[in-house]
N, C-alpha and C positions, 0 to 999 in steps of 0.2 A: 442506284435507284432503290434497291432493297432497303438500305438504311433509311433513306428518305421516306419510304412508305411506312416504316415502323414509327418514325418520328411523328408522322402526321396521323397516326392512329388508324391506318387502313390495314386490314387483315390481309396477309399475303395469300390466303386461301382463295378469295374471290379474285378473278382476273377478267380482263376484256374477253368477250366471247362466251362467257358462262351464261347459261339459262337460269333465271331467278324468278321467284314469286314473292309478291308483297305480302307479308304476314301481319302487319299492323295497319291500323286505320290511318291512312294518309290522304288528306283532302287537298285537291288541287283545283285551280280555277282556270287553267290554260289548256284543258283537254279540247282538241279540235271539234269533237262532236257535242261537247257540253260547254262551249265557250261562255265565260262569265257566270257559270253556275257551279255550285259545289259538286265535285265528283270524287268519290272515295275509290282509291286504287287498291284497297284490300282484296287479295285474291287474283289480281292481275299478273300476267306473266310477260316477261320480256327478256332481253339480252343485254348484258353489260356492254355498253359501247365504249366507255373509257373510265379510267380512274384518274380523277383530277388531282394532280400533285404539282403542276406547274402552270403558270399563266405568263405569257410573253417571255418565256425563258427563265422566270424567277420562281423559286419554290413558294407554294402557298399552303396554308392550313385550312382547306375548305371544310366547312361544317357539314356539307352534304357532298361527299367526295365521289359517289358512284353515279355515273350518268347511265341511265337505263333507257334503252330504246324499246318502247312497247308496240309501236306500229310505224309504218312508213312516215307518218306525219307527227308522231308524238314521242317526245323524250322527256324525262324528268330526272332531277338530281335527288338522290336519296341517301340515307345513312345505311351503314352496314347492318345495324340492328333491326332495320325495317324489312330486311330481305332474307330469303332462304334459298340455297342452291337447289335446283331441281335435278 
């Protein structure tokens, strides 16, 4: 898996369970408290729930490989460059 993570451009420094903060302006429209409205995640904190490297057992090159859990009802896929470790 280590070799596969390097191939897919995912930094091995971040891993599932790490606390992170969004450092760039990232606008989403699927936030449960702001459904259908633009919501900027900049400054939001969450935990990396997964690093997406496989789908149905096959390797994928996800362009947003980090799945971050912000609250019980809200997750978002982000790039490594949009996050910082806390």
